[in-house]
Every structure is written in C-alpha cells, then in structure tokens.
C-alpha positions in Angstrom: 79.5 134.8 152.3 78.5 131.6 150.4 76.1 129.2 152.1 77.9 126.7 154.2 78.9 123.6 152.2 78.1 125.1 148.9 80.5 126.0 146.1 80.3 129.7 145.3 79.7 130.8 141.8 80.7 134.2 140.4 81.2 136.1 137.2 84.2 138.3 136.4 84.0 141.4 134.2 85.2 145.1 134.1 83.8 147.5 136.6 81.4 149.8 134.9 79.3 152.1 137.1 79.9 154.6 139.9 78.3 152.3 142.4 80.7 149.5 141.4 83.7 151.8 141.7 82.5 152.8 145.2 82.1 149.1 146.1 85.7 148.6 145.1 86.9 151.3 147.4 84.8 149.8 150.2 86.5 146.4 149.6 89.9 148.1 149.8 89.1 149.5 153.2 87.7 146.1 154.4 91.0 144.5 153.2 93.7 146.9 154.4 91.9 148.8 157.1 90.0 152.1 157.5 93.3 153.9 158.1 94.8 152.7 154.8 96.1 155.9 153.1 96.6 154.7 149.5 93.1 153.8 148.4 92.6 153.9 144.7 89.7 156.4 144.2 86.7 155.8 141.8 88.0 158.4 139.3 91.3 156.6 138.8 89.6 153.2 138.7 87.5 154.5 135.8 90.1 156.3 133.7 92.7 153.4 134.1 90.5 151.3 131.8 90.6 153.9 129.1 94.4 153.5 128.6 94.8 149.7 128.7 94.7 149.2 132.4 92.7 146.4 134.1 89.9 147.1 136.6 87.9 143.9 136.9 85.5 142.6 139.6 84.1 139.3 140.6 80.4 139.4 141.2 77.8 137.2 142.9 74.7 138.5 141.2 75.3 142.3 141.4 77.5 142.3 144.6 81.2 142.9 144.3 83.2 140.2 146.2 86.7 140.6 144.7 88.6 142.8 142.3 91.9 143.2 140.5 93.5 146.5 139.5 96.6 147.2 137.4 98.3 149.6 135.0 99.8 149.0 131.6 103.0 150.8 130.5 106.5 150.3 129.2 109.3 148.5 131.1 112.7 147.8 129.7 111.5 149.0 126.3 108.6 146.5 126.1 104.9 146.6 127.0 104.3 145.4 130.5 101.5 145.4 133.1 101.9 146.2 136.8 99.2 144.5 138.9 98.8 146.8 141.8 95.9 145.5 143.8 93.9 142.3 144.2 91.5 141.6 147.0 88.8 139.0 147.8 86.1 139.4 150.4 87.0 137.3 153.5 84.0 135.0 153.2 85.0 134.0 149.6 88.7 133.2 150.1 90.1 129.7 149.6 87.7 129.0 146.7 90.0 129.8 143.8 88.8 133.3 143.2 92.2 134.9 143.5 93.5 132.6 140.7 90.4 133.2 138.6 91.0 137.0 138.8 94.6 136.6 137.9 93.7 134.4 134.9 91.1 136.9 133.7 93.7 139.6 134.0 96.2 137.5 132.0 93.7 136.7 129.3 92.7 140.3 128.8 96.4 141.4 128.6 97.4 138.7 126.1 94.5 139.6 123.9 95.8 143.2 123.9 99.4 142.2 123.1 100.9 142.5 126.6 102.9 139.4 127.6 104.5 140.4 130.9 103.0 141.1 134.3 104.7 142.3 137.4 103.5 142.7 141.0 104.8 142.6 144.6 104.1 140.6 147.7 105.1 140.5 151.3 107.9 137.9 151.6 106.5 136.7 155.0 103.0 135.8 153.7 103.3 132.2 152.8 99.8 132.0 151.3 100.7 134.7 148.7 104.0 133.0 147.9 102.2 129.7 147.3 99.8 131.3 144.9 102.3 133.5 143.0 105.1 131.0 142.6 103.5 127.6 142.7 100.0 128.0 141.2 100.7 130.8 138.7 104.4 130.1 138.0 105.6 133.7 138.5 109.2 134.1 139.5 110.9 136.4 141.9 113.1 139.0 140.1 113.9 141.5 142.8 113.7 142.3 146.5 113.0 145.9 147.4 113.5 147.2 150.9 110.8 149.5 152.3 109.2 149.8 148.8 106.2 151.8 149.9 107.8 153.8 152.7 106.5 154.2 156.3 103.5 156.4 155.4 101.9 153.7 153.2 101.7 151.0 155.7 98.3 149.3 156.3 97.5 146.8 159.0 99.1 144.1 156.9 102.5 145.7 156.9 104.1 144.2 159.9 107.5 142.8 160.9 109.6 144.0 158.0 107.4 147.0 157.0 106.8 147.4 153.3 109.8 145.2 152.1 108.6 143.3 149.0 109.4 140.7 146.5 108.8 141.8 142.9 107.6 138.9 140.7 107.3 138.6 136.9 104.7 136.4 135.2 105.4 135.6 131.6 101.9 135.4 130.2 102.4 133.6 126.9 101.9 129.9 127.4 101.3 130.4 131.1 98.1 128.2 130.8 100.2 125.3 129.9 102.7 125.9 132.7 100.1 126.1 135.4 100.0 123.1 137.8 97.1 120.8 137.0 96.0 120.7 140.6 95.7 124.4 140.9 92.9 124.8 138.4 89.8 126.4 140.0 86.4 126.8 138.6 87.5 129.1 135.8 86.3 132.6 135.0 82.7 131.6 135.9 83.4 130.6 139.0 92.9 138.1 144.9 96.3 145.5 145.9 98.2 143.0 145.0 99.2 143.2 148.7 97.7 139.8 148.8 96.1 137.8 146.2 93.0 137.0 148.0 92.9 140.0 150.1 96.5 141.2 149.9 97.8 144.2 148.2 100.3 143.3 145.5 100.8 146.7 146.2 100.2 143.9 144.3 99.4 144.3 147.3 98.1 141.3 145.5 95.3 142.2 148.2 96.6 141.1 151.8 95.7 137.5 151.5 95.8 137.0 155.2 95.3 140.5 156.7 96.4 140.3 160.3 97.0 136.5 160.3 100.2 135.2 161.9 103.2 134.7 159.5 104.7 131.4 158.9 107.9 132.1 160.8 108.7 132.1 164.5 107.0 135.2 165.9 109.8 135.9 168.4 112.4 135.8 165.5 110.5 138.2 163.3 109.6 140.5 166.1 113.1 140.8 167.5 115.1 140.6 164.3 113.4 142.6 161.5 116.8 143.5 160.1 117.9 139.9 160.0 114.6 138.9 158.3 115.2 141.6 155.7 118.7 140.2 155.0 117.3 136.7 154.6 114.6 137.8 152.2 117.0 139.9 150.1 118.9 136.8 149.2 115.8 134.8 148.2 115.7 135.7 144.4 119.1 134.1 144.0 118.1 131.1 146.0 114.9 130.2 144.3 115.6 127.6 141.6 114.1 128.0 138.1 113.6 125.5 135.3 114.8 126.1 131.7 111.8 128.2 131.1 112.6 130.6 133.9 109.8 129.4 136.1 110.2 128.8 139.8 110.8 125.2 140.5 
C-alpha cells in the first residue's frame, strides 16, 4: 500500500518471469477469493503472449500490484481482443491504475493492428460502469444472462449471478474521445470482473469485491429475476453519440 498522503508511482510492462506469473495468480486469488475456480495459470499467462495476447503488470519496484490479461482473435471477420481479467491490489485502487492498465493494453493492441476490444462487467457494480462507459468511452453491445454459469462464481458474483454486460471499445482515436478529467498519471504512474479488482471476466477484476451494490439491497435480494430483466434492456436504453460512444 502506498504511504498515506503520497501519490503512488508504478511502471507497466509485460510479465516475464515464473515468479511474476505466480504473483499474478496470487493477485487473482486475493481479488476473487481462495475458492475462485477459474484462475488463469502461469503456463497460460506465458503462452498467451506468444500469439498476440496481452499479459501486463503494474509494478512498484519489483512487486506486482495490478495486471491485465486478454486474448486476441477474430470476431465477425475482423481482428479483436477480449480483455478477460484486470485486477488492482486493494491498497492501490482509486489512483487511476485501472485506467492506466487499460490504456497500456489499448496502445499495445493498436500498435499490432487490432482496433477493437471487448470485455464484460457486472451490471450492478457502478464503479466498473463509470470506468468503462464514462472514462474509457466503451459502449454496451450485449447483455448475457448467466454468462459464466453457476460453477464459475466467485465472491463477487452476487444478486444476479454471472449476468454480464458485454462492452466494445473502439481503440482508434480513443485517446481523443477520453474525457479530460479522467486522465490519470499515464503509463508511469484494473479479470475484467472489475477494472480495479473486478474480473471483466473482464471480470475487468472485481472493482469492489464484496462491496454493496448501488441499488436497494432488499430489491436486488428479493427480485433477482426483475433485476435481470431491467439490465437486459439497458443496451437499448444507453444513448450514444454519432461516433457510437455512450453519452
């Protein structure tokens, strides 16, 4: 954890060594719980980078404090990247590190000729929605019920289980579309269940692991089916500007 009152500094780069891959697994457990069944193992973290995937970590000196993991492939006949995980150590959240990791990921993909990125997030985690839609300018393109099934649930999958929004981030020109106020400290300076600790499964690493959701707890506890119906209409309700970005 950074010293109280100080601005943390970090560097972002690809994971390289067996010890760094093991540290990534440990951060997955710290984020989604010791009983999380879908840990990405060291071997997969390593080989993903050999075929265009992204496995990058944020480091303070030599200690891993955050990471982003995603796979590159083909979707609808074009090159696309699926950002599967992003997590930030609890003591380093709320410092812009989630945004910095996503921007690093974006820059690496654009340099490789990939201009579209997808991930998922829990519709009831307002913090992730704020990052994904407001700061980054991604847009919701789909709502998937029980995307990861019952067996994949971690301690962050509550209320509506593994229902997820799928978002698309158009990477070309995204720097110009980012909101000025969202700029962090840059690359020097979030599974994508949550960006800073949510899994995008994106579990864009759960940003707020067991934190309360932003909706009335009685409503979401007693009416998960109703919540699922509300969320399923959201993609058609979120306005977009002429460029397709969430307003």
